[in-house]
N, CA, C, O and CB atoms as a CASP TS submission, in Angstrom:
PFRMAT TS
TARGET T0000
AUTHOR 0000-0000-0000
METHOD Language model
MODEL 1
PARENT N/A
ATOM      1  N   MET     1       6.406 -30.562  -4.223  1.00  0.00           N
ATOM      2  CA  MET     1       6.271 -29.063  -3.925  1.00  0.00           C
ATOM      3  C   MET     1       4.962 -28.629  -4.553  1.00  0.00           C
ATOM      4  O   MET     1       4.675 -28.852  -5.729  1.00  0.00           O
ATOM      5  CB  MET     1       7.526 -28.168  -4.526  1.00  0.00           C
ATOM      6  N   ALA     2       4.147 -27.960  -3.637  1.00  0.00           N
ATOM      7  CA  ALA     2       2.715 -27.408  -4.123  1.00  0.00           C
ATOM      8  C   ALA     2       3.165 -25.863  -4.389  1.00  0.00           C
ATOM      9  O   ALA     2       3.950 -25.195  -3.716  1.00  0.00           O
ATOM     10  CB  ALA     2       1.306 -27.582  -2.822  1.00  0.00           C
ATOM     11  N   LYS     3       2.491 -25.510  -5.487  1.00  0.00           N
ATOM     12  CA  LYS     3       2.821 -23.998  -5.984  1.00  0.00           C
ATOM     13  C   LYS     3       1.625 -23.195  -5.759  1.00  0.00           C
ATOM     14  O   LYS     3       1.721 -22.010  -6.078  1.00  0.00           O
ATOM     15  CB  LYS     3       3.225 -23.876  -7.598  1.00  0.00           C
ATOM     16  N   GLY     4       0.505 -23.602  -5.268  1.00  0.00           N
ATOM     17  CA  GLY     4      -0.717 -22.993  -5.059  1.00  0.00           C
ATOM     18  C   GLY     4      -0.622 -21.898  -3.865  1.00  0.00           C
ATOM     19  O   GLY     4      -0.937 -20.729  -4.088  1.00  0.00           O
ATOM     20  N   LYS     5      -0.251 -22.252  -2.806  1.00  0.00           N
ATOM     21  CA  LYS     5      -0.288 -21.456  -1.676  1.00  0.00           C
ATOM     22  C   LYS     5       1.203 -20.956  -1.374  1.00  0.00           C
ATOM     23  O   LYS     5       1.938 -21.626  -0.648  1.00  0.00           O
ATOM     24  CB  LYS     5      -0.927 -22.262  -0.494  1.00  0.00           C
ATOM     25  N   ASP     6       1.625 -19.752  -1.959  1.00  0.00           N
ATOM     26  CA  ASP     6       2.809 -19.132  -1.709  1.00  0.00           C
ATOM     27  C   ASP     6       2.837 -18.460  -0.275  1.00  0.00           C
ATOM     28  O   ASP     6       1.849 -17.837   0.114  1.00  0.00           O
ATOM     29  CB  ASP     6       3.046 -18.158  -2.796  1.00  0.00           C
ATOM     30  N   VAL     7       3.954 -18.586   0.500  1.00  0.00           N
ATOM     31  CA  VAL     7       3.890 -17.991   1.602  1.00  0.00           C
ATOM     32  C   VAL     7       4.211 -16.274   1.494  1.00  0.00           C
ATOM     33  O   VAL     7       3.610 -15.456   2.190  1.00  0.00           O
ATOM     34  CB  VAL     7       4.820 -18.783   2.461  1.00  0.00           C
ATOM     35  N   ARG     8       5.027 -15.992   0.719  1.00  0.00           N
ATOM     36  CA  ARG     8       5.290 -14.561   0.357  1.00  0.00           C
ATOM     37  C   ARG     8       4.539 -14.182  -0.807  1.00  0.00           C
ATOM     38  O   ARG     8       4.618 -14.840  -1.845  1.00  0.00           O
ATOM     39  CB  ARG     8       6.735 -14.290   0.098  1.00  0.00           C
ATOM     40  N   VAL     9       3.756 -13.077  -0.689  1.00  0.00           N
ATOM     41  CA  VAL     9       2.883 -12.640  -1.729  1.00  0.00           C
ATOM     42  C   VAL     9       3.236 -11.195  -1.888  1.00  0.00           C
ATOM     43  O   VAL     9       3.721 -10.531  -0.972  1.00  0.00           O
ATOM     44  CB  VAL     9       1.361 -12.878  -1.408  1.00  0.00           C
ATOM     45  N   LYS    10       2.966 -10.711  -3.131  1.00  0.00           N
ATOM     46  CA  LYS    10       3.230  -9.424  -3.531  1.00  0.00           C
ATOM     47  C   LYS    10       2.044  -8.523  -3.086  1.00  0.00           C
ATOM     48  O   LYS    10       0.912  -8.961  -3.292  1.00  0.00           O
ATOM     49  CB  LYS    10       3.478  -9.388  -5.028  1.00  0.00           C
ATOM     50  N   VAL    11       2.195  -7.269  -2.476  1.00  0.00           N
ATOM     51  CA  VAL    11       0.996  -6.360  -2.020  1.00  0.00           C
ATOM     52  C   VAL    11       1.334  -5.037  -2.646  1.00  0.00           C
ATOM     53  O   VAL    11       2.472  -4.678  -2.948  1.00  0.00           O
ATOM     54  CB  VAL    11       0.815  -6.213  -0.319  1.00  0.00           C
ATOM     55  N   ILE    12       0.143  -4.297  -2.822  1.00  0.00           N
ATOM     56  CA  ILE    12       0.247  -2.910  -3.206  1.00  0.00           C
ATOM     57  C   ILE    12      -0.176  -1.879  -2.032  1.00  0.00           C
ATOM     58  O   ILE    12      -1.299  -1.848  -1.529  1.00  0.00           O
ATOM     59  CB  ILE    12      -0.645  -2.704  -4.463  1.00  0.00           C
ATOM     60  N   LEU    13       0.821  -1.108  -1.707  1.00  0.00           N
ATOM     61  CA  LEU    13       0.541  -0.146  -0.629  1.00  0.00           C
ATOM     62  C   LEU    13       0.080   1.215  -1.296  1.00  0.00           C
ATOM     63  O   LEU    13       0.773   1.708  -2.186  1.00  0.00           O
ATOM     64  CB  LEU    13       1.860   0.064   0.306  1.00  0.00           C
ATOM     65  N   GLU    14      -1.107   1.833  -0.862  1.00  0.00           N
ATOM     66  CA  GLU    14      -1.635   2.962  -1.406  1.00  0.00           C
ATOM     67  C   GLU    14      -1.722   4.138  -0.253  1.00  0.00           C
ATOM     68  O   GLU    14      -2.102   3.876   0.889  1.00  0.00           O
ATOM     69  CB  GLU    14      -3.019   2.586  -2.035  1.00  0.00           C
ATOM     70  N   CYS    15      -1.369   5.331  -0.628  1.00  0.00           N
ATOM     71  CA  CYS    15      -1.447   6.440   0.326  1.00  0.00           C
ATOM     72  C   CYS    15      -2.761   6.832   0.688  1.00  0.00           C
ATOM     73  O   CYS    15      -3.586   7.128  -0.176  1.00  0.00           O
ATOM     74  CB  CYS    15      -0.796   7.572  -0.158  1.00  0.00           C
ATOM     75  N   THR    16      -3.046   6.860   2.038  1.00  0.00           N
ATOM     76  CA  THR    16      -4.348   7.361   2.607  1.00  0.00           C
ATOM     77  C   THR    16      -4.571   8.669   2.431  1.00  0.00           C
ATOM     78  O   THR    16      -5.721   9.041   2.193  1.00  0.00           O
ATOM     79  CB  THR    16      -4.481   7.147   3.952  1.00  0.00           C
ATOM     80  N   GLY    17      -3.637   9.484   2.506  1.00  0.00           N
ATOM     81  CA  GLY    17      -3.857  11.004   2.260  1.00  0.00           C
ATOM     82  C   GLY    17      -4.276  11.364   0.860  1.00  0.00           C
ATOM     83  O   GLY    17      -5.209  12.132   0.622  1.00  0.00           O
ATOM     84  N   CYS    18      -3.590  10.811   0.010  1.00  0.00           N
ATOM     85  CA  CYS    18      -4.059  11.161  -1.499  1.00  0.00           C
ATOM     86  C   CYS    18      -5.391  10.633  -1.715  1.00  0.00           C
ATOM     87  O   CYS    18      -6.115  11.322  -2.433  1.00  0.00           O
ATOM     88  CB  CYS    18      -3.096  10.533  -2.656  1.00  0.00           C
ATOM     89  N   VAL    19      -5.919   9.441  -1.196  1.00  0.00           N
ATOM     90  CA  VAL    19      -7.160   8.982  -1.493  1.00  0.00           C
ATOM     91  C   VAL    19      -8.202   9.990  -0.984  1.00  0.00           C
ATOM     92  O   VAL    19      -9.155  10.358  -1.669  1.00  0.00           O
ATOM     93  CB  VAL    19      -7.341   7.628  -0.930  1.00  0.00           C
ATOM     94  N   ARG    20      -7.944  10.427   0.317  1.00  0.00           N
ATOM     95  CA  ARG    20      -8.842  11.494   0.833  1.00  0.00           C
ATOM     96  C   ARG    20      -8.765  12.820  -0.023  1.00  0.00           C
ATOM     97  O   ARG    20      -9.805  13.421  -0.292  1.00  0.00           O
ATOM     98  CB  ARG    20      -8.462  11.808   2.331  1.00  0.00           C
ATOM     99  N   ASN    21      -7.579  13.260  -0.437  1.00  0.00           N
ATOM    100  CA  ASN    21      -7.555  14.517  -1.177  1.00  0.00           C
ATOM    101  C   ASN    21      -8.026  14.428  -2.687  1.00  0.00           C
ATOM    102  O   ASN    21      -8.329  15.457  -3.291  1.00  0.00           O
ATOM    103  CB  ASN    21      -6.142  15.054  -1.126  1.00  0.00           C
ATOM    104  N   SER    22      -8.082  13.217  -3.268  1.00  0.00           N
ATOM    105  CA  SER    22      -8.401  13.147  -4.501  1.00  0.00           C
ATOM    106  C   SER    22      -9.902  13.667  -4.716  1.00  0.00           C
ATOM    107  O   SER    22     -10.258  14.100  -5.812  1.00  0.00           O
ATOM    108  CB  SER    22      -8.153  11.787  -4.926  1.00  0.00           C
ATOM    109  N   ILE    23     -10.669  13.609  -3.734  1.00  0.00           N
ATOM    110  CA  ILE    23     -12.105  14.092  -3.933  1.00  0.00           C
ATOM    111  C   ILE    23     -12.071  15.748  -4.065  1.00  0.00           C
ATOM    112  O   ILE    23     -12.903  16.306  -4.779  1.00  0.00           O
ATOM    113  CB  ILE    23     -13.094  13.586  -2.579  1.00  0.00           C
ATOM    114  N   ASN    24     -11.161  16.432  -3.408  1.00  0.00           N
ATOM    115  CA  ASN    24     -10.948  17.785  -3.578  1.00  0.00           C
ATOM    116  C   ASN    24     -10.041  18.206  -4.675  1.00  0.00           C
ATOM    117  O   ASN    24      -9.844  19.393  -4.933  1.00  0.00           O
ATOM    118  CB  ASN    24     -10.496  18.279  -2.419  1.00  0.00           C
ATOM    119  N   LYS    25      -9.497  17.237  -5.308  1.00  0.00           N
ATOM    120  CA  LYS    25      -8.501  17.417  -6.531  1.00  0.00           C
ATOM    121  C   LYS    25      -7.404  18.274  -6.085  1.00  0.00           C
ATOM    122  O   LYS    25      -6.961  19.132  -6.849  1.00  0.00           O
ATOM    123  CB  LYS    25      -9.186  18.097  -7.849  1.00  0.00           C
ATOM    124  N   GLU    26      -6.888  18.097  -4.805  1.00  0.00           N
ATOM    125  CA  GLU    26      -5.554  18.850  -4.490  1.00  0.00           C
ATOM    126  C   GLU    26      -4.438  18.210  -4.854  1.00  0.00           C
ATOM    127  O   GLU    26      -3.430  18.884  -5.065  1.00  0.00           O
ATOM    128  CB  GLU    26      -5.358  19.136  -3.128  1.00  0.00           C
ATOM    129  N   SER    27      -4.404  16.842  -4.990  1.00  0.00           N
ATOM    130  CA  SER    27      -3.014  16.237  -5.408  1.00  0.00           C
ATOM    131  C   SER    27      -3.262  15.734  -6.877  1.00  0.00           C
ATOM    132  O   SER    27      -4.411  15.538  -7.271  1.00  0.00           O
ATOM    133  CB  SER    27      -2.486  14.915  -4.356  1.00  0.00           C
ATOM    134  N   THR    28      -2.248  15.545  -7.620  1.00  0.00           N
ATOM    135  CA  THR    28      -2.217  15.115  -8.928  1.00  0.00           C
ATOM    136  C   THR    28      -2.118  13.681  -9.252  1.00  0.00           C
ATOM    137  O   THR    28      -2.104  13.267 -10.412  1.00  0.00           O
ATOM    138  CB  THR    28      -1.242  15.715  -9.493  1.00  0.00           C
ATOM    139  N   GLY    29      -2.050  12.938  -8.217  1.00  0.00           N
ATOM    140  CA  GLY    29      -2.118  11.401  -8.209  1.00  0.00           C
ATOM    141  C   GLY    29      -2.126  10.727  -7.015  1.00  0.00           C
ATOM    142  O   GLY    29      -2.179  11.369  -5.966  1.00  0.00           O
ATOM    143  N   ILE    30      -2.074   9.344  -7.016  1.00  0.00           N
ATOM    144  CA  ILE    30      -2.009   8.575  -5.887  1.00  0.00           C
ATOM    145  C   ILE    30      -0.777   7.747  -5.684  1.00  0.00           C
ATOM    146  O   ILE    30      -0.417   6.917  -6.518  1.00  0.00           O
ATOM    147  CB  ILE    30      -3.092   7.783  -5.878  1.00  0.00           C
ATOM    148  N   SER    31      -0.129   7.984  -4.557  1.00  0.00           N
ATOM    149  CA  SER    31       1.142   7.224  -4.295  1.00  0.00           C
ATOM    150  C   SER    31       0.968   5.794  -4.029  1.00  0.00           C
ATOM    151  O   SER    31       0.228   5.419  -3.120  1.00  0.00           O
ATOM    152  CB  SER    31       1.859   7.789  -3.154  1.00  0.00           C
ATOM    153  N   ARG    32       1.675   4.900  -4.845  1.00  0.00           N
ATOM    154  CA  ARG    32       1.617   3.460  -4.571  1.00  0.00           C
ATOM    155  C   ARG    32       2.937   2.763  -4.551  1.00  0.00           C
ATOM    156  O   ARG    32       3.775   3.036  -5.411  1.00  0.00           O
ATOM    157  CB  ARG    32       0.775   2.808  -5.556  1.00  0.00           C
ATOM    158  N   TYR    33       3.154   1.939  -3.686  1.00  0.00           N
ATOM    159  CA  TYR    33       4.421   1.213  -3.609  1.00  0.00           C
ATOM    160  C   TYR    33       4.124  -0.301  -3.653  1.00  0.00           C
ATOM    161  O   TYR    33       3.034  -0.705  -3.249  1.00  0.00           O
ATOM    162  CB  TYR    33       5.215   1.600  -2.298  1.00  0.00           C
ATOM    163  N   ILE    34       5.030  -1.129  -4.118  1.00  0.00           N
ATOM    164  CA  ILE    34       4.772  -2.607  -4.279  1.00  0.00           C
ATOM    165  C   ILE    34       5.891  -3.101  -3.524  1.00  0.00           C
ATOM    166  O   ILE    34       7.034  -2.652  -3.610  1.00  0.00           O
ATOM    167  CB  ILE    34       4.716  -3.188  -5.816  1.00  0.00           C
ATOM    168  N   THR    35       5.453  -4.209  -2.651  1.00  0.00           N
ATOM    169  CA  THR    35       6.286  -4.784  -1.626  1.00  0.00           C
ATOM    170  C   THR    35       5.867  -6.185  -1.562  1.00  0.00           C
ATOM    171  O   THR    35       5.005  -6.586  -2.344  1.00  0.00           O
ATOM    172  CB  THR    35       6.172  -4.071  -0.258  1.00  0.00           C
ATOM    173  N   GLN    36       6.423  -6.998  -0.660  1.00  0.00           N
ATOM    174  CA  GLN    36       6.083  -8.457  -0.178  1.00  0.00           C
ATOM    175  C   GLN    36       5.787  -8.422   1.139  1.00  0.00           C
ATOM    176  O   GLN    36       6.189  -7.520   1.874  1.00  0.00           O
ATOM    177  CB  GLN    36       7.179  -9.482  -0.358  1.00  0.00           C
ATOM    178  N   LYS    37       5.042  -9.428   1.542  1.00  0.00           N
ATOM    179  CA  LYS    37       4.709  -9.791   2.904  1.00  0.00           C
ATOM    180  C   LYS    37       4.648 -11.204   3.193  1.00  0.00           C
ATOM    181  O   LYS    37       4.429 -11.969   2.255  1.00  0.00           O
ATOM    182  CB  LYS    37       3.494  -9.242   3.259  1.00  0.00           C
ATOM    183  N   ASN    38       4.811 -11.663   4.373  1.00  0.00           N
ATOM    184  CA  ASN    38       4.748 -13.137   4.673  1.00  0.00           C
ATOM    185  C   ASN    38       3.296 -13.396   5.216  1.00  0.00           C
ATOM    186  O   ASN    38       2.880 -12.924   6.274  1.00  0.00           O
ATOM    187  CB  ASN    38       5.918 -13.599   5.789  1.00  0.00           C
ATOM    188  N   ARG    39       2.557 -14.217   4.353  1.00  0.00           N
ATOM    189  CA  ARG    39       1.098 -14.327   4.634  1.00  0.00           C
ATOM    190  C   ARG    39       0.990 -15.058   6.153  1.00  0.00           C
ATOM    191  O   ARG    39      -0.004 -14.813   6.837  1.00  0.00           O
ATOM    192  CB  ARG    39       0.305 -15.267   3.359  1.00  0.00           C
ATOM    193  N   HIS    40       1.902 -15.843   6.595  1.00  0.00           N
ATOM    194  CA  HIS    40       1.734 -16.604   7.902  1.00  0.00           C
ATOM    195  C   HIS    40       1.993 -15.482   9.009  1.00  0.00           C
ATOM    196  O   HIS    40       1.286 -15.422  10.015  1.00  0.00           O
ATOM    197  CB  HIS    40       2.844 -17.949   8.041  1.00  0.00           C
ATOM    198  N   ASN    41       3.075 -14.573   8.763  1.00  0.00           N
ATOM    199  CA  ASN    41       3.285 -13.600  10.130  1.00  0.00           C
ATOM    200  C   ASN    41       2.337 -12.494  10.037  1.00  0.00           C
ATOM    201  O   ASN    41       2.011 -12.000  11.117  1.00  0.00           O
ATOM    202  CB  ASN    41       4.851 -12.902  10.284  1.00  0.00           C
ATOM    203  N   THR    42       1.796 -11.970   8.916  1.00  0.00           N
ATOM    204  CA  THR    42       0.963 -10.869   8.828  1.00  0.00           C
ATOM    205  C   THR    42      -0.417 -11.401   8.057  1.00  0.00           C
ATOM    206  O   THR    42      -0.527 -11.205   6.847  1.00  0.00           O
ATOM    207  CB  THR    42       1.757  -9.651   8.050  1.00  0.00           C
ATOM    208  N   PRO    43      -1.215 -11.922   8.628  1.00  0.00           N
ATOM    209  CA  PRO    43      -2.529 -12.279   7.918  1.00  0.00           C
ATOM    210  C   PRO    43      -3.464 -11.125   7.643  1.00  0.00           C
ATOM    211  O   PRO    43      -4.338 -11.217   6.780  1.00  0.00           O
ATOM    212  CB  PRO    43      -3.305 -13.283   8.741  1.00  0.00           C
ATOM    213  N   GLY    44      -3.290 -10.064   8.355  1.00  0.00           N
ATOM    214  CA  GLY    44      -4.069  -8.869   8.156  1.00  0.00           C
ATOM    215  C   GLY    44      -3.460  -7.891   7.123  1.00  0.00           C
ATOM    216  O   GLY    44      -2.422  -8.162   6.520  1.00  0.00           O
ATOM    217  N   ARG    45      -4.168  -6.713   6.941  1.00  0.00           N
ATOM    218  CA  ARG    45      -3.742  -5.792   6.107  1.00  0.00           C
ATOM    219  C   ARG    45      -2.526  -5.107   6.586  1.00  0.00           C
ATOM    220  O   ARG    45      -2.355  -4.887   7.786  1.00  0.00           O
ATOM    221  CB  ARG    45      -4.747  -4.930   5.858  1.00  0.00           C
ATOM    222  N   LEU    46      -1.706  -4.774   5.707  1.00  0.00           N
ATOM    223  CA  LEU    46      -0.238  -4.086   6.147  1.00  0.00           C
ATOM    224  C   LEU    46      -0.408  -2.735   6.124  1.00  0.00           C
ATOM    225  O   LEU    46      -1.185  -2.237   5.310  1.00  0.00           O
ATOM    226  CB  LEU    46       1.043  -4.402   5.186  1.00  0.00           C
ATOM    227  N   GLU    47       0.309  -1.954   7.029  1.00  0.00           N
ATOM    228  CA  GLU    47       0.277  -0.517   7.028  1.00  0.00           C
ATOM    229  C   GLU    47       1.613   0.002   7.305  1.00  0.00           C
ATOM    230  O   GLU    47       2.160  -0.333   8.356  1.00  0.00           O
ATOM    231  CB  GLU    47      -0.696   0.014   8.007  1.00  0.00           C
ATOM    232  N   LEU    48       2.233   0.822   6.441  1.00  0.00           N
ATOM    233  CA  LEU    48       3.426   1.356   6.690  1.00  0.00           C
ATOM    234  C   LEU    48       3.610   2.839   6.356  1.00  0.00           C
ATOM    235  O   LEU    48       3.029   3.411   5.435  1.00  0.00           O
ATOM    236  CB  LEU    48       4.324   0.598   6.039  1.00  0.00           C
ATOM    237  N   ARG    49       4.456   3.383   7.180  1.00  0.00           N
ATOM    238  CA  ARG    49       4.649   4.888   6.972  1.00  0.00           C
ATOM    239  C   ARG    49       5.714   5.007   5.937  1.00  0.00           C
ATOM    240  O   ARG    49       6.865   4.641   6.175  1.00  0.00           O
ATOM    241  CB  ARG    49       5.074   5.691   8.334  1.00  0.00           C
ATOM    242  N   LYS    50       5.293   5.593   4.611  1.00  0.00           N
ATOM    243  CA  LYS    50       6.265   5.711   3.480  1.00  0.00           C
ATOM    244  C   LYS    50       6.042   7.278   3.129  1.00  0.00           C
ATOM    245  O   LYS    50       5.150   7.996   3.581  1.00  0.00           O
ATOM    246  CB  LYS    50       5.928   4.584   2.126  1.00  0.00           C
ATOM    247  N   PHE    51       7.064   7.640   2.215  1.00  0.00           N
ATOM    248  CA  PHE    51       6.972   8.968   1.690  1.00  0.00           C
ATOM    249  C   PHE    51       6.007   8.999   0.513  1.00  0.00           C
ATOM    250  O   PHE    51       6.015   8.157  -0.385  1.00  0.00           O
ATOM    251  CB  PHE    51       8.343   9.474   1.284  1.00  0.00           C
ATOM    252  N   CYS    52       5.174  10.037   0.588  1.00  0.00           N
ATOM    253  CA  CYS    52       4.262  10.216  -0.591  1.00  0.00           C
ATOM    254  C   CYS    52       4.853  11.389  -1.486  1.00  0.00           C
ATOM    255  O   CYS    52       5.150  12.456  -0.948  1.00  0.00           O
ATOM    256  CB  CYS    52       2.711  10.566  -0.090  1.00  0.00           C
ATOM    257  N   ARG    53       5.005  11.218  -2.690  1.00  0.00           N
ATOM    258  CA  ARG    53       5.655  12.316  -3.569  1.00  0.00           C
ATOM    259  C   ARG    53       4.589  13.280  -3.880  1.00  0.00           C
ATOM    260  O   ARG    53       4.912  14.377  -4.336  1.00  0.00           O
ATOM    261  CB  ARG    53       6.305  11.754  -4.949  1.00  0.00           C
ATOM    262  N   TYR    54       3.275  12.971  -3.669  1.00  0.00           N
ATOM    263  CA  TYR    54       2.252  13.889  -4.010  1.00  0.00           C
ATOM    264  C   TYR    54       1.855  14.739  -2.830  1.00  0.00           C
ATOM    265  O   TYR    54       1.521  15.907  -3.025  1.00  0.00           O
ATOM    266  CB  TYR    54       1.085  13.169  -4.547  1.00  0.00           C
ATOM    267  N   CYS    55       1.870  14.239  -1.653  1.00  0.00           N
ATOM    268  CA  CYS    55       1.567  14.904  -0.500  1.00  0.00           C
ATOM    269  C   CYS    55       2.728  15.724   0.049  1.00  0.00           C
ATOM    270  O   CYS    55       2.594  16.680   0.814  1.00  0.00           O
ATOM    271  CB  CYS    55       1.105  13.962   0.452  1.00  0.00           C
ATOM    272  N   HIS    56       3.950  15.224  -0.448  1.00  0.00           N
ATOM    273  CA  HIS    56       5.337  15.774  -0.052  1.00  0.00           C
ATOM    274  C   HIS    56       5.637  15.694   1.452  1.00  0.00           C
ATOM    275  O   HIS    56       6.257  16.607   1.997  1.00  0.00           O
ATOM    276  CB  HIS    56       5.463  17.275  -0.480  1.00  0.00           C
ATOM    277  N   LYS    57       5.189  14.566   2.165  1.00  0.00           N
ATOM    278  CA  LYS    57       5.507  14.138   3.372  1.00  0.00           C
ATOM    279  C   LYS    57       5.158  12.531   3.730  1.00  0.00           C
ATOM    280  O   LYS    57       4.499  11.815   2.976  1.00  0.00           O
ATOM    281  CB  LYS    57       4.837  15.075   4.249  1.00  0.00           C
ATOM    282  N   HIS    58       5.669  12.135   4.905  1.00  0.00           N
ATOM    283  CA  HIS    58       5.550  10.701   5.198  1.00  0.00           C
ATOM    284  C   HIS    58       3.895  10.390   5.642  1.00  0.00           C
ATOM    285  O   HIS    58       3.316  11.030   6.520  1.00  0.00           O
ATOM    286  CB  HIS    58       6.697  10.306   6.485  1.00  0.00           C
ATOM    287  N   THR    59       3.422   9.543   5.038  1.00  0.00           N
ATOM    288  CA  THR    59       2.007   9.183   5.266  1.00  0.00           C
ATOM    289  C   THR    59       1.806   7.709   5.415  1.00  0.00           C
ATOM    290  O   THR    59       2.679   6.940   5.013  1.00  0.00           O
ATOM    291  CB  THR    59       1.147   9.678   4.142  1.00  0.00           C
ATOM    292  N   ILE    60       0.768   7.296   5.939  1.00  0.00           N
ATOM    293  CA  ILE    60       0.366   5.893   6.171  1.00  0.00           C
ATOM    294  C   ILE    60      -0.207   5.327   4.715  1.00  0.00           C
ATOM    295  O   ILE    60      -1.148   5.785   4.068  1.00  0.00           O
ATOM    296  CB  ILE    60      -0.820   5.821   7.427  1.00  0.00           C
ATOM    297  N   HIS    61       0.551   4.318   4.432  1.00  0.00           N
ATOM    298  CA  HIS    61       0.225   3.636   3.111  1.00  0.00           C
ATOM    299  C   HIS    61      -0.343   2.271   3.590  1.00  0.00           C
ATOM    300  O   HIS    61       0.291   1.565   4.375  1.00  0.00           O
ATOM    301  CB  HIS    61       1.587   3.458   2.068  1.00  0.00           C
ATOM    302  N   ARG    62      -1.728   1.873   3.024  1.00  0.00           N
ATOM    303  CA  ARG    62      -2.222   0.627   3.309  1.00  0.00           C
ATOM    304  C   ARG    62      -2.370  -0.140   2.213  1.00  0.00           C
ATOM    305  O   ARG    62      -2.475   0.297   1.066  1.00  0.00           O
ATOM    306  CB  ARG    62      -3.345   0.674   3.950  1.00  0.00           C
ATOM    307  N   GLU    63      -2.384  -1.446   2.584  1.00  0.00           N
ATOM    308  CA  GLU    63      -2.496  -2.590   1.506  1.00  0.00           C
ATOM    309  C   GLU    63      -3.843  -2.477   0.857  1.00  0.00           C
ATOM    310  O   GLU    63      -4.824  -2.314   1.582  1.00  0.00           O
ATOM    311  CB  GLU    63      -2.335  -4.105   2.149  1.00  0.00           C
ATOM    312  N   ILE    64      -3.980  -2.550  -0.479  1.00  0.00           N
ATOM    313  CA  ILE    64      -5.232  -2.640  -1.262  1.00  0.00           C
ATOM    314  C   ILE    64      -5.196  -3.915  -2.067  1.00  0.00           C
ATOM    315  O   ILE    64      -4.171  -4.572  -2.251  1.00  0.00           O
ATOM    316  CB  ILE    64      -5.423  -1.398  -2.203  1.00  0.00           C
ATOM    317  N   LYS    65      -6.382  -4.214  -2.529  1.00  0.00           N
ATOM    318  CA  LYS    65      -6.559  -5.445  -3.303  1.00  0.00           C
ATOM    319  C   LYS    65      -6.046  -5.095  -4.760  1.00  0.00           C
ATOM    320  O   LYS    65      -6.062  -3.983  -5.286  1.00  0.00           O
ATOM    321  CB  LYS    65      -8.139  -5.953  -3.286  1.00  0.00           C
ATOM    322  N   LYS    66      -5.563  -6.345  -5.323  1.00  0.00           N
ATOM    323  CA  LYS    66      -5.008  -6.160  -6.700  1.00  0.00           C
ATOM    324  C   LYS    66      -6.198  -5.930  -7.797  1.00  0.00           C
ATOM    325  O   LYS    66      -5.919  -5.761  -8.984  1.00  0.00           O
ATOM    326  CB  LYS    66      -4.114  -7.489  -7.091  1.00  0.00           C
TER
END
């Protein structure tokens, strides 16, 4: 069994609304979620609608680099 190429990897999802508002200092932080994805089924970047506790609404969260 090879351990180098795992099929399921951990990814970090970051709120796109907070990133845009951090320039204007409207929000107090950036919402981030940690989840897993299957590398074979979704080779691209993951995008999910999640609740942002800083924007107080559901926004798109995109995968970022670690």
